[in-house]
C-alpha positions as a printed NumPy array, in Angstrom:
array([[  7.997,  30.212,  31.917],
       [  4.36 ,  29.432,  32.659],
       [  1.05 ,  30.959,  31.637],
       [  0.35 ,  34.083,  33.763],
       [ -2.732,  32.733,  35.549],
       [ -1.339,  29.351,  36.607],
       [  1.218,  27.362,  38.491],
       [  2.439,  23.81 ,  38.035],
       [  3.002,  21.172,  40.696],
       [  3.623,  17.438,  40.863],
       [  1.733,  14.794,  42.792],
       [  2.87 ,  11.216,  43.282],
       [  0.005,   8.754,  42.802],
       [  0.446,   4.969,  42.748],
       [  4.161,   5.283,  42.039],
       [  3.478,   7.673,  39.177],
       [  4.168,  11.406,  39.05 ],
       [  1.062,  13.284,  37.919],
       [  1.532,  16.88 ,  36.752],
       [ -1.2  ,  19.206,  37.8  ],
       [ -1.808,  22.847,  37.118],
       [ -3.777,  25.39 ,  39.079],
       [ -5.548,  27.954,  36.879],
       [ -7.479,  30.687,  38.733],
       [ -8.048,  28.351,  41.656],
       [ -9.136,  25.338,  39.551],
       [ -6.792,  22.3  ,  39.77 ],
       [ -6.405,  20.354,  36.523],
       [ -4.507,  17.095,  35.908],
       [ -2.354,  17.116,  32.782],
       [ -1.962,  14.428,  30.15 ],
       [  1.53 ,  13.064,  29.646],
       [  3.477,  13.632,  26.408],
       [  3.8  ,  10.81 ,  23.87 ],
       [  7.092,   9.096,  23.132],
       [  7.738,   6.503,  20.478],
       [ 10.594,   5.424,  18.25 ],
       [ 10.367,   6.705,  14.714],
       [ 12.456,   8.474,  12.125],
       [ 11.476,  10.768,   9.305],
       [ 12.872,   9.439,   6.031],
       [ 12.061,  11.893,   3.319],
       [ 12.698,  15.391,   2.018],
       [ 14.285,  18.004,   4.252],
       [ 12.125,  20.545,   2.43 ],
       [  8.961,  19.779,   4.345],
       [ 10.739,  19.631,   7.691],
       [ 12.308,  23.048,   7.042],
       [  8.861,  24.408,   6.173],
       [  7.457,  23.166,   9.475],
       [ 10.415,  24.587,  11.395],
       [  9.925,  27.918,   9.652],
       [  6.216,  27.891,  10.584],
       [  7.047,  27.46 ,  14.261],
       [  9.95 ,  29.964,  14.306],
       [  9.516,  33.156,  16.375],
       [ 11.684,  35.945,  14.994],
       [ 11.318,  38.413,  17.905],
       [  9.362,  38.997,  21.104],
       [  6.271,  40.384,  19.367],
       [  6.236,  37.683,  16.708],
       [  3.942,  34.634,  16.932],
       [  4.324,  31.076,  15.638],
       [  2.096,  29.864,  12.827],
       [ -0.186,  26.788,  12.906],
       [  0.326,  24.91 ,   9.614],
       [ -1.805,  22.275,   7.904],
       [  0.224,  19.227,   6.832],
       [ -1.715,  17.755,   3.912],
       [ -1.395,  14.573,   1.923],
       [ -2.79 ,  11.084,   1.218],
       [ -3.236,   8.768,   4.227],
       [ -0.077,   6.862,   5.08 ],
       [  2.563,   9.105,   3.554],
       [  4.174,  10.051,   6.88 ],
       [  2.521,  13.36 ,   7.863],
       [  2.357,  12.515,  11.547],
       [  5.851,  10.998,  11.52 ],
       [  7.3  ,  14.096,   9.946],
       [  5.663,  16.412,  12.486],
       [  6.717,  14.255,  15.423],
       [ 10.308,  13.865,  14.207],
       [ 10.603,  17.602,  13.597],
       [  9.328,  18.443,  17.094],
       [ 11.774,  15.98 ,  18.662],
       [ 14.612,  17.536,  16.636],
       [ 13.631,  20.842,  18.301],
       [ 13.762,  18.997,  21.702],
       [ 10.06 ,  19.525,  22.404],
       [  7.612,  17.323,  24.232],
       [  4.976,  16.078,  21.824],
       [  1.252,  15.564,  22.551],
       [ -1.257,  13.992,  20.176],
       [ -4.945,  14.462,  19.747],
       [ -6.797,  12.178,  17.349],
       [ -9.636,  14.16 ,  15.759],
       [-12.824,  12.393,  14.796],
       [-16.292,  13.413,  13.629],
       [-17.476,  12.857,  17.238],
       [-14.918,  15.13 ,  18.868],
       [-16.656,  17.678,  21.143],
       [-15.265,  21.056,  22.24 ],
       [-14.852,  19.767,  25.784],
       [-12.845,  16.812,  24.497],
       [-10.353,  19.303,  23.109],
       [ -9.992,  21.312,  26.338],
       [-10.962,  19.976,  29.794],
       [-13.045,  16.939,  30.748],
       [-14.621,  16.352,  34.167],
       [-14.013,  12.947,  35.781],
       [-15.789,  11.555,  38.826],
       [-13.107,  10.605,  41.358],
       [-13.554,   8.933,  44.771],
       [-16.499,   9.885,  46.975],
       [-18.21 ,  11.669,  44.094],
       [-15.472,  14.257,  43.803],
       [-15.156,  15.967,  40.462],
       [-11.633,  16.081,  38.991],
       [-10.721,  18.019,  35.916],
       [ -8.428,  16.437,  33.313],
       [ -6.699,  18.467,  30.613],
       [ -6.667,  17.202,  27.031],
       [ -3.354,  16.638,  25.282],
       [ -3.913,  20.018,  23.59 ],
       [ -4.257,  21.945,  26.845],
       [ -1.419,  19.94 ,  28.373],
       [  0.847,  21.047,  25.488],
       [ -0.454,  24.634,  25.834],
       [  0.463,  25.035,  29.507],
       [  3.822,  23.19 ,  29.382],
       [  5.132,  24.69 ,  26.161],
       [  5.007,  21.508,  24.183],
       [  3.935,  20.638,  20.641],
       [  0.386,  19.517,  19.843],
       [ -0.156,  17.397,  16.757],
       [ -3.88 ,  17.419,  15.96 ],
       [ -4.165,  14.369,  13.79 ],
       [ -6.652,  14.246,  10.885],
       [ -8.013,  17.641,  11.712],
       [-10.494,  17.737,   8.8  ],
       [-12.423,  14.838,  10.36 ],
       [-13.53 ,  17.248,  13.13 ],
       [-16.653,  19.309,  12.827],
       [-16.81 ,  23.139,  12.789],
       [-18.222,  23.438,  16.307],
       [-15.078,  21.902,  17.778],
       [-12.805,  23.961,  15.58 ],
       [-14.678,  27.1  ,  16.704],
       [-13.632,  26.443,  20.279],
       [ -9.984,  26.703,  19.118],
       [-10.321,  29.899,  17.14 ],
       [ -8.902,  32.168,  19.916],
       [ -5.885,  29.843,  20.256],
       [ -5.097,  30.018,  16.558],
       [ -4.788,  33.818,  16.366],
       [ -3.058,  36.48 ,  18.404],
       [ -5.163,  35.856,  21.479],
       [ -3.525,  32.452,  22.159],
       [ -6.073,  31.082,  24.664],
       [ -8.942,  28.621,  25.023],
       [-11.988,  28.78 ,  27.295],
       [-13.334,  25.873,  29.3  ],
       [-17.052,  26.374,  30.022],
       [-17.018,  23.176,  32.099],
       [-14.29 ,  24.362,  34.45 ],
       [-15.183,  28.061,  34.078],
       [-11.627,  29.183,  33.25 ],
       [ -9.579,  30.772,  30.456],
       [ -6.345,  28.952,  29.645],
       [ -3.486,  30.931,  28.153],
       [ -0.837,  29.273,  25.961],
       [  2.796,  29.123,  27.049],
       [  5.019,  31.185,  24.757],
       [  6.817,  28.031,  23.668],
       [  3.6  ,  26.213,  22.643],
       [  3.484,  25.075,  19.046],
       [  0.732,  23.278,  17.071],
       [  0.035,  21.771,  13.687],
       [ -2.713,  19.699,  12.237],
       [ -2.493,  16.867,   9.703],
       [ -5.234,  16.475,   7.089],
       [ -5.883,  13.624,   4.738],
       [ -6.776,  14.294,   1.1  ],
       [ -9.623,  11.822,   0.894],
       [-13.403,  12.071,   0.752],
       [-14.272,  11.148,   4.354],
       [-13.579,  14.641,   5.73 ],
       [-15.375,  17.881,   6.611],
       [-15.028,  21.111,   4.66 ],
       [-13.656,  23.615,   7.159],
       [-15.02 ,  27.203,   7.185],
       [-12.83 ,  30.01 ,   5.915],
       [-12.332,  31.594,   9.361],
       [-10.599,  28.357,  10.474],
       [ -8.689,  27.707,   7.254],
       [ -7.315,  31.25 ,   7.414],
       [ -5.869,  30.48 ,  10.859],
       [ -4.311,  27.17 ,   9.741],
       [ -1.469,  28.428,   7.592],
       [  0.802,  27.779,   5.83 ],
       [ -0.049,  24.566,   3.881],
       [  2.718,  21.947,   3.9  ],
       [  2.099,  19.268,   1.261],
       [  3.442,  15.686,   1.402],
       [  3.237,  13.366,  -1.531],
       [  4.259,   9.804,  -2.132],
       [  7.963,   9.131,  -1.445],
       [ 10.506,   8.409,  -4.215],
       [ 11.569,   4.823,  -4.828],
       [ 14.826,   5.389,  -2.919],
       [ 12.944,   6.898,   0.042],
       [ 10.437,   3.977,   0.102],
       [ 13.278,   1.516,  -0.007],
       [ 14.941,   3.205,   2.959],
       [ 11.682,   3.367,   4.882],
       [ 11.047,  -0.334,   4.38 ],
       [ 14.584,  -1.169,   5.451],
       [ 14.181,   0.936,   8.571],
       [ 10.692,  -0.457,   9.404],
       [ 11.463,  -4.126,   8.646],
       [ 15.231,  -4.456,   8.947],
       [ 15.148,  -8.231,   8.803],
       [ 13.39 ,  -8.356,   5.39 ],
       [ 15.378,  -9.756,   2.444],
       [ 16.498,  -7.115,   0.007],
       [ 14.837,  -8.881,  -2.891],
       [ 11.43 ,  -8.663,  -1.175],
       [ 11.962,  -5.008,  -0.335],
       [ 12.786,  -4.254,  -3.984],
       [  9.712,  -6.091,  -5.197],
       [  7.436,  -4.195,  -2.845],
       [  9.007,  -0.871,  -3.751],
       [  8.402,  -1.636,  -7.472],
       [  4.8  ,  -2.527,  -6.671],
       [  4.291,   0.775,  -4.781],
       [  5.921,   2.884,  -7.489],
       [  3.748,   1.275, -10.197],
       [  0.641,   1.948,  -8.072],
       [  1.651,   5.598,  -7.456],
       [  2.07 ,   6.099, -11.216],
       [ -1.536,   4.942, -11.652],
       [ -2.771,   7.171,  -8.806],
       [ -3.681,   4.232,  -6.611],
       [ -3.984,   4.975,  -2.846],
       [ -1.391,   2.378,  -1.748],
       [  1.173,   4.048,   0.542],
       [  4.467,   3.086,   2.126],
       [  2.386,   2.109,   5.199],
       [  0.713,  -0.497,   3.024],
       [  4.126,  -1.568,   1.804],
       [  5.414,  -2.133,   5.343],
       [  2.334,  -4.222,   6.132],
       [  2.802,  -6.256,   2.93 ],
       [  6.439,  -7.041,   3.78 ],
       [  5.609,  -7.963,   7.351],
       [  2.668, -10.186,   6.415],
       [  4.567, -11.87 ,   3.568],
       [  7.341, -12.89 ,   5.942],
       [  4.802, -14.129,   8.503],
       [  3.047, -16.165,   5.87 ],
       [  6.286, -17.751,   4.795],
       [  7.157, -18.614,   8.384],
       [  3.747, -20.172,   9.258],
       [  2.747, -21.786,   5.929],
       [  6.024, -22.616,   4.287],
       [  4.973, -20.727,   1.086],
       [  7.704, -19.479,  -1.247],
       [  8.311, -15.737,  -1.321],
       [  6.38 , -14.982,  -4.501],
       [  3.29 , -16.925,  -3.411],
       [  3.332, -15.305,   0.017],
       [  3.802, -11.812,  -1.565],
       [  0.742, -12.351,  -3.807],
       [ -1.342, -13.44 ,  -0.816],
       [ -0.112, -10.466,   1.274],
       [ -0.905,  -7.913,  -1.368],
       [ -4.32 ,  -9.444,  -2.06 ],
       [ -5.303,  -9.478,   1.643],
       [ -3.909,  -6.027,   2.493],
       [ -4.757,  -3.829,  -0.534],
       [ -7.24 ,  -6.04 ,  -2.414],
       [ -7.299,  -7.947,  -5.634],
       [ -6.631,  -4.852,  -7.757],
       [ -3.187,  -4.583,  -6.151],
       [ -2.071,  -7.668,  -7.979],
       [ -2.166,  -5.692, -11.21 ],
       [  0.957,  -3.707, -10.056],
       [  3.263,  -6.628,  -9.364]])
């Protein structure tokens, strides 16, 4: 099924198939979905909450657009991506920043050959028209003006407007969306009319020791078990003291420790101290 005011076609360009869509006579090139190898290792509870948010119970029902909230590096994006792939959906990413403009979220004009203007859809619009999943990463780094352009998409209207292309773009019935948000200080406070549309809240916290051990084994399968155990103990001690070191930091520490050993001949403990000091700072040594 496609949005009511559009049709899709393919065009082969330089040995690459480019999807295009015609919306009310305006041709727009689509962004491709993102594919990468990852696995969610954590509680089924949060995945089930996301699946429930996206579930449609009957024809008149609408999916919800949840906020996935937690400290940086705890796997919010990985969880959302893995859940979407479990549902056999194409996944599109948009990285929000404080400089994101409304047109960046929707349609951008590009000068093609001979001064021809070509319109390119953002990952968000590409997900909208193809029925994919859009993960808006770090959504609370984006200012209100950009969020305001998405307000009609996040309620029962389910559309966005491109002032640049002069069109209204309707969402495919299978389109789903979520946004991740970090719980740190370098973010915007979103207005209530946006917060009320980004529900429910799905909260992720630091993994348990067993989960962190499994994540490290999956991410660095060639690491010695002793090193993995030492890094897990370091992370758990830091979590207990409310330090911002995450399993992402732990993966980097393991990787860098092994690289130091290989290039400098340092023993494991010396390399581990150096890795922690260079990756999380001197304070991290207090948790070894």
